[in-house]
N, C-alpha and C positions, 0 to 999 in steps of 0.2 A: 681602681686597678692602677698599679704603678706603670709608668711608661718607660720603655727601655732608653738607655743613654743614647744621645745622638752620636757620640764618639767616645773612644778610650785613648789613653796616652800610652804609647809604647815605652816601657821602663828602660829599654836599651838605648833608643835613639831620640826619644821624646816626641816622636811624630804622632799626630792625631790620626787614628785609623778607625775604620768601621767597627762597631761593636759585634758584628756578625762574622768576623774572620778569626781564625785561630793563630795566624802568623802575621807579623808585620810585613807589609809589601815592600817596605823600604830597606829594612836590615835583615829580615828573615828571622827575627827573634820570636820564639813561641810565646804567645800572649796568654792563651788558655787552652785547656785540653780539648774542649768542644765548643762550638758556637752555640749561643742561646737559641731556643726555639722561637720562631716567629709567631707572634700572637695573631692568628687570623680569625679568631672567634668573633670578635666584635665586627670586623669587616664582613665576614660571611653572614652574620646575623643581619647586618645592615643591608647587604645585597639581597638576602632572603626577604626582608621586609619590603624592599623596593620592588622585587619581583611580584610579591603578593599584592602590593598596591597597584602595580602597573598591569597585572594580568587581566585581560578583558574577560568579562563574564557574560555568558549568554543569558538573555532575559528569559523569564519563565514563559512557557507556552501559554497563550491565551486559550480559553475554553474551546473556541471553534477551530483551533489550528490542528494540523495533522499530527497525530501522535504515532502514526504508523511507521515513522522513521526509526522509532525505538526498536531494537532488535528483539526484545522480549515479547512483542506483540505478534501473534501468529494468527493467520486467517483461517481458523479451524472451521468456521461455518461454510466458507467458500470451498474449502477442500472437501468437506462432507458432501456438499451438493454435487461436486464433480464426481466424487467416489460413488455416490448412489446412482448417478446416471451411467457410469461405466459398468457397475455391477449389473444393472438392468439389461444393458446391451449384451453382457456375457450370458445372462440367463436366457435371453431371446435367442442368442446364437446357438444354444444347445438344441433348439428345435422342439423342445418339450413344451414350451409355452409360446404364445403369440403376442404381438404388439397390443392387441385388444385386452389380453389377459393382465398385462402389467400396467394398465392405466392409460393407454394411448387413446386418442380421439379419432374416430372414423365418422366422417360426415356422410349422410345425415345422422345426428346423434339423437337418441330417444330421451330418456329421463336421467341418464347418468351424469348429473351436474358435477359430481366429484372428480370426473375425469379432466375437467378444465384445470384442476390443481395438480394433477399427476402427469399430464402429458408433456410438460416442459422437461421432465426427466427421461422421456422415452425418445429414442432415435432409431431410424432405420437406414442411416447412411453414415459410414465412418467419416467421410470428408466433412459432411454437414455437422456431425457431432464435434469433430475437432475444432472447426471454425467457431461454432456457437459457444462451446465450453471454454475456448480461449478467451472470448469476450467476457464470459462469466468470471473466469479466473482473474483477468486484469482489473475489471471495474468492481467486481465483488471484493477483491483484496483491498483496493483503495477505499471503498466504502467501509469495510470492516475495520480497517486500521484507524479510521476517523470516528466511526459511530458505534462500533461493536458488532457482535454477531447477529443480534435480533433484527435490526433493520435490513441486513443483507438477505436473510431468509424471507422476511416479509415482502421485500421488493421483488425477489425472484419469484416467489409463489404467486403473489397477487398480480404482478405484471404478466407473468406467463398465463395465469388464469384469465385475465382480462383480454389478452390477445386471442386465446382459444375461444373465449365467449364471443368476441367480435366475429371471428371466422365462422363460428357455428351459426350465430344469429343472422348474419348477413348472407350465409351460405356462399362465401366468396371462393370460387374454385381456384386451384393453382393456375397461374398464367400460362403454364405449358401443358395443362391437362384439364379438359373440360368434362371429365367424367362426372356422373351423378354421385358416385361414391368416391371419396378421396380422404386421405389422412391429414390430420393437423397435429404434427408431432414436433418435438424438439424444443431447445432452449433459445431459439432465435428471438422470439418476443421477450422472453425473460432477460436475455442478455442485453437487448436494447433498453429494457426497463432499467436495469442497473446502470447502463451507460447514461441514459437521460437523467436519472436521479442524481448521479454524480455531477453531470454537466449543469443541471439547474442549481444545485448547491454551490458549485464553483462560481457560476455567474452571479449569483446573489451575493456571494462573498466579495466579488470584485466590485459590485455596486456599493457595498459598504466600505470600500477602500482597502479591503484585505486582498490585494492582488497576490496570488500564490505562485505565479510564474509557471503554470502548467502548459504543456505543449498541446494546444487545442487542435492543431492540424492533425496530429495523430488520432485524436478523439474523433474528429469528423471523418477521417479515412476509415476508422473502425466502424463507425455508424453506417457509412456507405457500403462497406463490405457486408455487414449483417443484413441490410435492406436488400442488397443485390442477391443474397441467398434465396430470397423469395422468387426471383426470376429463374434461378438455376436448379433449385431443388423442389420437387413436387410437394413434400410434406412441410416445407418452410413456407407456410401460407402467408401471402401478403397482408391479409387482414390481421393475422396473428402478430406480424411484425409491427404494423402501425398501431394496433391496439396496445401492444406491450410498451411501445415507445411513449404513447400518450399517458398510460398509467404510471410509468416510471417518472415522467416529468411532473405529474401531480404529486406523487409520493415524495419527490425530491423537495417539495416545499415544506414537508413535515420533518425532514431529516434533522434539523437543528434541535428538535426535541430530544434526540438521542445522543447529543454531543457528549463525548467522553470528557471527564474531568482530568485535567492535566496532572501528572504526577511529577512534573519537573519543576 
């Protein structure tokens, strides 16, 4: 590519002037009809190459890192769990069916072991349901975005069932009610199971040197609120809460088996 002249000579006064002007600044003589175009192509390409070389690139996510920050990952399993619980509450609110009909546990329980797995979906108190499902939504979403939908459903159902089984087998009555017959309902134990599963995985990652910078104070506060529900709500049995938390902690050890493969 030819380079433009450094200067041109005015034919009228003989002065050396810029090749990019149309008139001589000294005598006013017209040198050319229009100034030549400035060739910025090479300079622009050089700048573009410089920008491409200097642009920082994010490393690919490791297999155990959170993929939930990607906007295309939706916690469908968590939302389904919440939706099922809300639908059951609406069905019970009609008065046509009762808590026992939709799978709730009433202690003492006979042979209906399957109710251990359904009672986490059943609530008899709007405030209790809101608090427990809020915990499910928060920690279920974080687990699902890291490990996918299957572990969330498994932890919710198994932790909830373990909590209900502990309450039934030990026949631990609510702390505010010592009746011989009492309910064991709701997602308190299941929410604590999701929370402790997430917490165990997070702490194991920190021990491996993968500090994720999570706010653990908020996690501990959430755990305390869910445990205190056992003191304030009759059906949020303390045995179910502790059993669900223990089951979730054990299940958290197996979560790396479900680690999503990064697509980044």
